[in-house]
C-alpha positions as CSV (number, residue, x, y, z in Angstrom):
1,A,44.7,96.6,-46.5
2,E,46.5,99.2,-48.9
3,R,49.9,97.7,-48.6
4,L,48.2,93.9,-49.6
5,R,46.4,95.6,-52.0
6,V,42.9,94.8,-50.8
7,K,40.0,96.3,-49.9
8,P,38.9,97.0,-46.0
9,G,37.0,93.6,-44.8
10,E,37.9,91.9,-47.7
11,L,38.7,88.2,-46.0
12,L,42.5,86.7,-46.5
13,F,43.9,83.3,-46.5
14,C,46.6,83.6,-43.6
15,L,49.4,80.7,-43.4
16,Q,52.2,80.5,-40.6
17,R,55.1,78.0,-41.7
18,L,58.0,77.1,-39.8
19,R,61.2,76.8,-42.1
20,F,64.0,74.2,-40.8
21,A,67.7,74.2,-42.0
22,D,69.3,71.1,-41.2
23,A,66.5,69.7,-38.7
24,K,66.5,72.8,-36.7
25,P,63.9,75.5,-36.6
26,L,64.8,78.4,-38.8
27,A,62.5,81.0,-39.5
28,I,58.5,81.9,-39.0
29,E,57.6,82.6,-42.4
30,F,54.1,84.7,-42.6
31,S,52.1,84.6,-45.9
32,Q,48.6,86.6,-46.5
33,I,46.6,86.5,-49.4
34,N,43.7,87.9,-51.1
35,F,41.1,84.8,-50.4
36,K,38.9,86.0,-53.8
37,G,40.8,83.4,-56.2
38,C,42.4,81.3,-53.6
39,E,39.6,79.5,-51.7
40,K,40.9,76.4,-53.5
41,L,44.2,76.3,-51.2
42,L,41.6,75.4,-47.8
43,E,41.8,71.9,-49.9
44,E,45.5,71.8,-50.4
45,D,47.4,69.9,-47.9
46,L,50.3,73.1,-47.6
47,E,52.0,70.7,-45.0
48,Q,53.6,68.5,-48.3
49,N,52.7,71.3,-51.0
50,S,54.6,74.5,-52.2
51,L,52.1,77.4,-51.7
52,Y,53.6,79.3,-54.7
53,R,53.4,76.2,-56.8
54,L,50.0,76.1,-55.6
55,L,49.2,79.8,-56.8
56,E,51.0,79.2,-60.1
């Protein structure tokens, strides 16, 4: 909780993505964001949209 700057017990939005380069798996990306204020992310198509653009 301290590293994420949230209070213990607060909800997080957790996203795991497999990144590709030249159509080959390259990396697994883990994102953890304070859920408060990001509820709309549940309605987004995160396979087609950039998480970082949606958070702007």
